[in-house]
C-alpha positions as CSV (number, residue, x, y, z in Angstrom):
1,X,-34.5,-167.1,-45.2
2,X,-35.1,-170.9,-44.6
3,X,-35.7,-172.3,-41.2
4,X,-33.2,-175.0,-40.6
5,X,-34.6,-177.8,-38.5
6,X,-31.5,-178.7,-36.7
7,X,-31.3,-182.2,-35.1
8,X,-29.7,-182.4,-31.9
9,X,-28.6,-179.9,-29.2
10,X,-31.9,-179.7,-27.6
11,X,-32.2,-179.6,-23.7
12,X,-32.7,-183.0,-22.2
13,X,-35.9,-183.3,-20.3
14,X,-36.4,-185.8,-17.6
15,X,-39.8,-187.6,-17.9
16,X,-42.0,-188.6,-14.9
17,X,-40.8,-192.0,-13.6
18,X,-44.2,-193.7,-14.1
19,X,-44.5,-192.6,-17.7
20,X,-41.0,-193.9,-18.4
21,X,-41.9,-197.2,-17.1
22,X,-45.0,-197.2,-19.1
23,X,-43.3,-196.3,-22.3
24,X,-40.7,-199.0,-21.7
25,X,-43.4,-201.6,-21.0
26,X,-45.1,-200.5,-24.4
27,X,-41.9,-201.1,-26.2
28,X,-41.6,-204.5,-24.7
29,X,-45.1,-205.3,-25.7
30,X,-44.5,-204.3,-29.4
31,X,-41.3,-206.4,-29.5
32,X,-43.2,-209.4,-28.1
33,X,-45.8,-209.0,-31.0
34,X,-42.9,-208.5,-33.5
35,X,-41.3,-211.7,-32.3
36,X,-44.4,-213.6,-32.7
37,X,-45.3,-212.1,-36.1
38,X,-42.2,-210.4,-37.8
39,X,-44.5,-208.5,-40.2
40,X,-45.9,-206.6,-37.3
41,X,-42.7,-204.8,-36.5
42,X,-41.5,-202.0,-38.8
43,X,-38.2,-201.4,-36.9
44,X,-36.7,-201.4,-33.5
45,X,-33.6,-199.2,-32.5
46,X,-33.6,-199.4,-28.7
47,X,-31.6,-201.6,-26.2
48,X,-30.8,-204.8,-28.0
49,X,-31.2,-206.8,-24.8
50,X,-35.1,-206.0,-24.8
51,X,-35.5,-207.8,-28.2
52,X,-33.5,-210.7,-26.9
53,X,-35.7,-211.0,-23.8
54,X,-38.9,-210.8,-26.0
55,X,-37.7,-213.6,-28.0
56,X,-36.7,-215.7,-24.9
57,X,-40.1,-215.0,-23.3
58,X,-42.0,-216.0,-26.5
59,X,-45.3,-214.5,-25.3
60,X,-48.6,-215.8,-26.8
61,X,-50.9,-213.5,-28.7
62,X,-53.3,-213.9,-25.6
63,X,-50.4,-212.8,-23.2
64,X,-49.6,-209.9,-25.5
65,X,-53.3,-208.8,-25.6
66,X,-53.6,-208.9,-21.8
67,X,-50.3,-207.0,-21.3
68,X,-51.6,-204.4,-23.7
69,X,-54.9,-204.1,-22.0
70,X,-53.5,-203.9,-18.6
71,X,-51.1,-201.0,-19.7
72,X,-54.1,-199.2,-21.4
73,X,-56.0,-199.4,-18.0
74,X,-53.0,-198.0,-16.2
75,X,-52.4,-195.2,-18.7
76,X,-56.1,-194.2,-18.5
77,X,-56.1,-193.8,-14.8
78,X,-52.5,-192.4,-14.3
79,X,-52.8,-188.5,-13.8
80,X,-50.8,-186.5,-16.4
81,X,-49.5,-183.2,-14.9
82,X,-48.5,-181.7,-18.1
83,X,-49.9,-181.3,-21.6
84,X,-46.9,-183.1,-23.2
85,X,-47.3,-186.1,-20.7
86,X,-51.1,-186.3,-21.6
87,X,-50.3,-186.4,-25.3
88,X,-47.7,-189.0,-24.8
89,X,-50.2,-191.2,-22.9
90,X,-52.7,-190.6,-25.6
91,X,-50.2,-191.8,-28.1
92,X,-49.5,-194.9,-26.3
93,X,-53.2,-195.7,-25.7
94,X,-53.8,-195.5,-29.6
95,X,-50.9,-197.6,-30.4
96,X,-51.8,-200.2,-27.8
97,X,-55.3,-200.6,-29.0
98,X,-53.7,-201.3,-32.5
99,X,-51.5,-203.9,-30.9
100,X,-54.6,-205.7,-29.5
101,X,-56.4,-205.5,-32.9
102,X,-53.5,-206.9,-34.7
103,X,-53.2,-209.8,-32.2
104,X,-56.9,-210.5,-32.6
105,X,-56.4,-210.6,-36.5
106,X,-53.4,-212.9,-36.2
107,X,-55.5,-215.1,-33.8
108,X,-58.2,-215.5,-36.5
109,X,-60.6,-212.6,-35.9
110,X,-61.7,-211.0,-39.1
111,X,-63.5,-207.6,-39.3
112,X,-64.8,-205.8,-42.4
113,X,-62.1,-203.7,-44.1
114,X,-63.2,-200.2,-42.6
115,X,-63.5,-201.7,-39.0
116,X,-60.0,-203.2,-39.5
117,X,-58.5,-200.1,-40.7
118,X,-60.0,-198.0,-37.9
119,X,-58.8,-200.4,-35.3
120,X,-55.3,-200.6,-36.7
121,X,-54.8,-197.1,-38.1
122,X,-57.5,-195.0,-36.8
123,X,-59.2,-194.1,-40.1
124,X,-62.0,-195.3,-42.4
125,X,-61.7,-194.9,-46.1
126,X,-65.2,-193.9,-46.6
127,X,-66.5,-193.3,-50.1
128,X,-64.3,-192.6,-53.0
129,X,-64.6,-189.4,-55.2
130,X,-65.5,-191.3,-58.4
131,X,-65.9,-188.1,-60.4
132,X,-62.3,-187.2,-59.6
133,X,-61.0,-190.6,-60.5
134,X,-63.0,-190.4,-63.7
135,X,-61.3,-187.0,-64.7
136,X,-57.8,-188.5,-63.9
137,X,-58.5,-191.4,-66.3
138,X,-60.0,-189.0,-68.9
139,X,-56.7,-187.0,-68.7
140,X,-54.6,-190.0,-69.3
141,X,-56.9,-191.0,-72.0
142,X,-56.4,-187.5,-73.6
143,X,-52.6,-187.8,-73.2
144,X,-52.4,-191.3,-74.7
145,X,-54.8,-191.5,-77.6
146,X,-55.1,-194.5,-79.7
147,X,-56.7,-198.1,-80.0
148,X,-57.1,-200.6,-77.3
149,X,-58.1,-200.3,-73.7
150,X,-56.6,-197.4,-71.6
151,X,-54.6,-199.6,-69.3
152,X,-53.0,-201.5,-72.1
153,X,-52.2,-198.1,-73.7
154,X,-50.8,-196.8,-70.5
155,X,-48.7,-200.1,-69.9
156,X,-47.2,-199.9,-73.3
157,X,-46.4,-196.2,-72.8
158,X,-44.9,-196.9,-69.4
159,X,-42.6,-199.8,-70.5
160,X,-40.8,-197.2,-72.9
161,X,-39.5,-195.5,-69.7
162,X,-38.3,-198.6,-67.6
163,X,-34.6,-198.2,-66.4
164,X,-32.4,-200.9,-68.0
165,X,-31.3,-203.3,-65.3
166,X,-27.7,-202.4,-65.9
167,X,-28.4,-198.8,-65.3
168,X,-30.6,-199.2,-62.2
169,X,-27.9,-198.8,-59.5
170,X,-26.5,-195.7,-61.0
171,X,-29.9,-194.1,-61.5
172,X,-31.0,-194.9,-57.9
173,X,-27.8,-193.5,-56.5
174,X,-28.3,-190.3,-58.4
175,X,-31.9,-190.1,-57.4
176,X,-31.2,-190.6,-53.7
177,X,-28.5,-187.9,-53.9
178,X,-30.9,-185.5,-55.5
179,X,-33.5,-186.1,-52.9
180,X,-31.0,-185.6,-50.2
181,X,-29.8,-182.4,-51.5
182,X,-33.4,-181.1,-51.7
183,X,-33.8,-182.2,-48.2
184,X,-30.6,-180.6,-46.9
185,X,-31.8,-177.3,-48.2
186,X,-34.4,-177.3,-45.3
187,X,-33.4,-179.9,-42.6
188,X,-30.0,-180.3,-41.0
189,X,-29.2,-183.9,-40.5
190,X,-26.8,-185.2,-37.9
191,X,-23.2,-185.9,-38.9
192,X,-22.7,-189.4,-40.2
193,X,-26.3,-190.1,-41.2
194,X,-26.3,-192.6,-44.0
195,X,-28.4,-195.1,-46.0
196,X,-27.3,-198.5,-47.4
197,X,-29.0,-199.6,-50.5
198,X,-29.5,-203.3,-51.1
199,X,-31.2,-205.0,-54.2
200,X,-33.3,-208.0,-53.3
201,X,-36.1,-210.2,-54.9
202,X,-39.0,-212.4,-54.0
203,X,-40.9,-209.8,-51.8
204,X,-44.4,-208.5,-52.1
205,X,-43.2,-204.9,-52.0
206,X,-41.0,-202.8,-54.3
207,X,-38.8,-201.3,-51.5
208,X,-38.6,-201.3,-47.7
209,X,-36.5,-199.2,-45.3
210,X,-35.3,-200.6,-42.0
211,X,-34.2,-198.0,-39.6
212,X,-31.3,-199.1,-37.6
213,X,-30.8,-196.2,-35.2
214,X,-28.4,-193.3,-35.0
215,X,-29.1,-191.9,-38.4
216,X,-28.4,-195.2,-40.2
217,X,-31.0,-196.9,-42.5
218,X,-31.0,-199.9,-44.8
219,X,-33.0,-199.5,-48.0
220,X,-34.0,-202.7,-49.7
221,X,-35.2,-202.5,-53.4
222,X,-36.9,-205.3,-55.1
223,X,-35.0,-205.5,-58.4
224,X,-37.8,-207.6,-60.0
225,X,-40.2,-204.7,-59.8
226,X,-39.5,-202.7,-63.0
227,X,-38.8,-199.0,-62.3
228,X,-39.2,-196.1,-64.5
229,X,-37.1,-192.9,-63.9
230,X,-40.1,-191.2,-62.3
231,X,-40.9,-194.1,-59.9
232,X,-37.2,-194.3,-59.1
233,X,-37.2,-190.9,-58.0
234,X,-40.4,-191.3,-56.0
235,X,-38.9,-194.3,-54.3
236,X,-35.7,-192.5,-53.4
237,X,-37.7,-189.7,-51.8
238,X,-40.2,-192.1,-50.2
239,X,-37.6,-194.4,-48.6
240,X,-34.8,-192.0,-48.1
241,X,-35.0,-188.3,-48.2
242,X,-37.2,-186.7,-46.9
243,X,-39.2,-189.9,-46.4
244,X,-38.5,-192.7,-43.9
245,X,-34.9,-192.3,-43.3
246,X,-35.2,-188.6,-42.7
247,X,-38.4,-188.9,-40.6
248,X,-36.9,-191.7,-38.3
249,X,-33.5,-189.9,-38.1
250,X,-35.4,-186.6,-37.1
251,X,-37.4,-188.5,-34.5
252,X,-34.3,-190.1,-33.1
253,X,-32.3,-187.0,-32.7
254,X,-34.9,-184.6,-31.5
255,X,-37.4,-186.8,-29.5
256,X,-35.9,-190.0,-28.5
257,X,-32.6,-188.5,-27.2
258,X,-33.3,-185.1,-25.9
259,X,-36.7,-185.8,-24.6
260,X,-36.5,-189.5,-23.6
261,X,-39.2,-190.6,-25.9
262,X,-38.3,-194.3,-25.6
263,X,-41.6,-195.3,-27.1
264,X,-40.4,-193.9,-30.4
265,X,-37.5,-196.4,-30.6
266,X,-40.0,-198.9,-32.0
267,X,-42.7,-198.9,-34.7
268,X,-45.3,-201.5,-34.9
269,X,-46.2,-201.9,-38.7
270,X,-50.0,-201.8,-38.1
271,X,-50.7,-198.7,-36.1
272,X,-51.8,-195.0,-36.2
273,X,-48.0,-194.1,-36.2
274,X,-47.4,-196.0,-39.3
275,X,-50.3,-194.3,-41.1
276,X,-48.4,-190.9,-40.4
277,X,-44.9,-192.1,-41.3
278,X,-46.1,-194.0,-44.6
279,X,-48.5,-191.3,-45.5
280,X,-45.7,-188.7,-45.1
281,X,-43.2,-190.7,-47.0
282,X,-45.7,-191.2,-49.9
283,X,-46.0,-187.4,-50.0
284,X,-42.3,-186.8,-49.8
285,X,-41.5,-186.3,-53.4
286,X,-44.2,-183.4,-53.7
287,X,-42.5,-181.8,-50.6
288,X,-38.8,-182.2,-52.1
289,X,-39.6,-181.1,-55.6
290,X,-41.8,-178.6,-57.1
291,X,-43.3,-179.9,-60.5
292,X,-40.8,-177.8,-62.5
293,X,-37.9,-178.8,-60.4
294,X,-38.8,-182.6,-60.5
295,X,-39.2,-182.3,-64.3
296,X,-35.7,-180.6,-64.6
297,X,-34.0,-183.1,-62.5
298,X,-35.5,-186.2,-64.2
299,X,-35.1,-184.8,-67.7
300,X,-31.5,-183.4,-67.3
301,X,-30.0,-185.9,-65.0
302,X,-31.8,-189.2,-64.5
303,X,-33.1,-189.7,-68.0
304,X,-29.7,-189.4,-69.7
305,X,-28.2,-191.7,-67.0
306,X,-30.8,-194.3,-67.8
307,X,-30.0,-194.0,-71.5
308,X,-33.6,-192.8,-72.2
309,X,-34.9,-190.0,-74.3
310,X,-34.9,-186.9,-72.2
311,X,-37.2,-185.1,-74.9
312,X,-40.0,-187.2,-73.8
313,X,-39.7,-186.5,-70.1
314,X,-42.3,-183.7,-69.9
315,X,-45.0,-185.8,-71.5
316,X,-44.2,-188.9,-69.4
317,X,-44.5,-186.9,-66.2
318,X,-47.8,-185.3,-67.2
319,X,-49.2,-188.8,-67.6
320,X,-47.5,-190.1,-64.3
321,X,-49.0,-187.2,-62.3
322,X,-52.5,-188.0,-63.7
323,X,-52.0,-191.7,-62.7
324,X,-51.1,-190.6,-59.2
325,X,-54.5,-189.1,-58.7
326,X,-55.9,-192.7,-58.8
327,X,-54.6,-193.7,-55.4
328,X,-58.0,-193.6,-53.6
329,X,-59.6,-196.3,-56.1
330,X,-56.9,-198.7,-55.1
331,X,-58.0,-198.5,-51.3
332,X,-61.6,-198.9,-52.4
333,X,-60.8,-202.0,-54.4
334,X,-58.7,-203.4,-51.6
335,X,-61.9,-203.1,-49.3
336,X,-64.1,-204.9,-51.8
337,X,-61.4,-207.6,-52.3
338,X,-60.7,-208.2,-48.6
339,X,-64.5,-207.9,-47.8
340,X,-65.1,-210.7,-50.3
341,X,-67.2,-208.8,-52.6
342,X,-64.7,-209.1,-55.5
343,X,-62.8,-212.2,-56.0
344,X,-59.1,-212.3,-57.2
345,X,-59.7,-212.2,-60.9
346,X,-62.5,-209.4,-60.7
347,X,-60.4,-207.4,-58.3
348,X,-57.4,-207.6,-60.6
349,X,-59.5,-206.4,-63.5
350,X,-61.0,-203.6,-61.3
351,X,-57.4,-202.3,-60.5
352,X,-56.4,-202.4,-64.1
353,X,-59.5,-200.5,-65.2
354,X,-59.9,-198.1,-62.5
355,X,-56.4,-197.5,-61.1
356,X,-54.6,-198.3,-64.4
357,X,-52.4,-200.8,-62.6
358,X,-50.9,-203.2,-65.0
359,X,-49.2,-205.4,-62.3
360,X,-52.5,-205.8,-60.4
361,X,-51.8,-209.5,-59.4
362,X,-48.8,-208.5,-57.4
363,X,-50.8,-205.8,-55.7
364,X,-53.5,-208.2,-54.6
365,X,-50.7,-210.5,-53.2
366,X,-49.6,-207.6,-51.2
367,X,-53.2,-206.9,-49.9
368,X,-53.4,-210.7,-49.1
369,X,-50.3,-210.3,-46.8
370,X,-50.8,-206.7,-45.4
371,X,-54.6,-206.3,-45.7
372,X,-55.7,-202.8,-44.7
373,X,-52.2,-201.4,-44.8
374,X,-53.2,-200.0,-48.1
375,X,-54.8,-197.0,-46.3
376,X,-51.4,-195.8,-45.2
377,X,-50.4,-195.0,-48.8
378,X,-53.7,-193.7,-50.0
379,X,-55.5,-192.1,-47.0
380,X,-52.2,-191.3,-45.3
381,X,-50.9,-189.5,-48.3
382,X,-53.9,-187.3,-48.5
383,X,-53.8,-186.5,-44.7
384,X,-50.1,-185.4,-45.0
385,X,-50.8,-183.4,-48.0
386,X,-53.6,-181.5,-46.2
387,X,-51.5,-180.9,-43.2
388,X,-48.5,-179.6,-45.2
389,X,-50.2,-177.7,-47.9
390,X,-52.3,-175.7,-45.4
391,X,-49.1,-174.0,-44.4
392,X,-47.5,-170.9,-46.1
393,X,-43.9,-170.8,-47.0
394,X,-41.2,-173.4,-47.1
395,X,-40.1,-173.2,-43.4
396,X,-43.6,-173.9,-42.1
397,X,-44.3,-176.7,-44.7
398,X,-41.1,-178.7,-43.8
399,X,-41.6,-178.2,-40.1
400,X,-45.3,-179.5,-40.3
401,X,-44.3,-182.3,-42.4
402,X,-41.7,-183.6,-39.8
403,X,-43.8,-182.9,-36.8
404,X,-47.0,-184.4,-38.5
405,X,-45.1,-187.6,-39.3
406,X,-43.8,-187.8,-35.7
407,X,-47.4,-187.3,-34.4
408,X,-46.4,-184.2,-32.5
409,X,-48.6,-182.0,-34.6
């Protein structure tokens, strides 16, 4: 019997007045940072007036830093009568330290990659398992024999499975529906939850989800980034179900409303909170589908819808899963590139050779703008996988996934 994680219907718990005020102040500080630098704000779904007030105030980075430091001092010296209150204060302190670090970076302070990722996301990448990466490349080499470099063989193979532009919307709609059905088998979403999909261009990312509150999300997909059927499914799970849309809807319905967790109506892009939500979303396809179920869905439904040869689906997915195991080399190369030990051309070549990434230039441009955010997709994925895979049974896995992403586990 599956445990249904029902959203809503929880008892409303009134927080301590001081903690409520501190949480509100935290939200206002994050909004001030987001107004100064839009890249620093992932989403906001609280009172609209607060965002307007942040814009009218137009706080400087110095003022934002001072306000965050003052709030940290209050939180550290304010007694917390319950374990729940202590956990909330600890969360706010971690988030505020990240706000200070982001403000410093935007003001011109540069740190080494590992120091920056620790300050913003609470993690250091450390060394990469080169033997595991070599095994993954060897597996791709075995699956794609032939002349020429491995990255060129992989790029040529991958191009055979690109969704034709006139089929993209239909394939994405079906992929999102499949991810949603897989999620609804384990999670009860509130009535009326919904995602809107838009196709855009000229962005450094392939897709982005903006949570708008009350179970509503807007997913923007960069149509200029070619998508294979497998990556379309991964994106559908990552951005929608059980990824960002589901996580944010669950947090809204179980923590923001019933428990007055006003601090969760906002998410700074560069923070320990983002490491968890982005890491969980990257892991989402592995939670939603077993290997066999994913193959069946792509082969029997998505490949025909894309007018691609379904007989090739199994072989393509074996290659794709081996390439997935090359996530961590991407973070290591990002570190070398941003630390200045690899210039653009050599970093691009390293991404091609070590991570089998044919579109390496676009990835480096992403690193230029979002810097150590790369750890959320790599390190964050592995942390989410460890937390979920340590559980036995679907009920425990899904519950752990949502609570880990929300920072409550």
